[in-house]
C-alpha positions as CSV (number, residue, x, y, z in Angstrom):
1,X,-6.2,10.9,-10.6
2,X,-9.3,10.7,-12.6
3,X,-10.6,8.6,-15.4
4,X,-8.5,10.4,-18.0
5,X,-5.2,9.3,-16.3
6,X,-6.3,5.6,-16.4
7,X,-7.1,5.9,-20.1
8,X,-3.5,6.9,-20.7
9,X,-2.1,3.8,-19.1
10,X,-1.0,5.5,-15.9
11,X,-1.0,3.8,-12.5
12,X,-3.0,5.2,-9.6
13,X,-1.7,4.4,-6.1
14,X,-4.6,3.3,-4.1
15,X,-2.9,2.0,-0.9
16,X,0.5,1.3,0.7
17,X,1.7,-0.4,3.8
18,X,5.2,-0.8,5.3
19,X,6.5,-3.9,7.1
20,X,9.7,-5.2,8.6
21,X,12.0,-6.4,5.8
22,X,11.3,-9.9,4.7
23,X,12.7,-11.3,1.5
24,X,9.7,-13.7,1.0
25,X,7.5,-10.7,0.2
26,X,8.9,-10.7,-3.3
27,X,7.3,-14.0,-4.0
28,X,3.9,-12.9,-2.6
29,X,4.0,-9.7,-4.7
30,X,4.8,-11.8,-7.8
31,X,2.0,-14.2,-7.0
32,X,-0.5,-11.4,-6.5
33,X,0.5,-9.6,-9.8
34,X,0.1,-12.8,-11.8
35,X,-3.2,-13.7,-10.1
36,X,-4.9,-10.3,-10.2
37,X,-3.6,-8.9,-13.5
38,X,-7.1,-9.2,-15.1
39,X,-8.6,-7.2,-12.3
40,X,-6.5,-4.1,-13.3
41,X,-4.6,-4.2,-10.0
42,X,-0.8,-4.2,-9.7
43,X,1.4,-4.5,-6.6
44,X,4.8,-3.0,-6.1
45,X,7.5,-3.6,-3.5
46,X,10.2,-1.2,-2.3
47,X,12.9,-1.9,0.2
48,X,14.5,0.6,2.5
49,X,17.8,-1.1,3.5
50,X,18.7,1.6,5.9
51,X,15.6,1.2,8.1
52,X,15.1,-2.6,7.3
53,X,11.6,-1.8,6.0
54,X,9.7,-3.0,2.9
55,X,6.7,-1.2,1.5
56,X,3.9,-2.8,-0.5
57,X,2.2,-0.4,-3.0
58,X,-1.2,-1.3,-4.6
59,X,-2.0,0.4,-7.9
60,X,-5.0,0.5,-10.2
61,X,-4.5,0.8,-13.9
């Protein structure tokens, strides 16, 4: 995605990583989002219950 997409308020996925499921990751993601909001970075977290995996996504907006 180019500069035009960012101007429209869209998120650009810049990295992701999967880990074994750990409920504490929710608190880490919340902390990172609050701390780095002014840097135009946002973190997301998805959980795959079937495989017991969690994926952290890093976005730029």
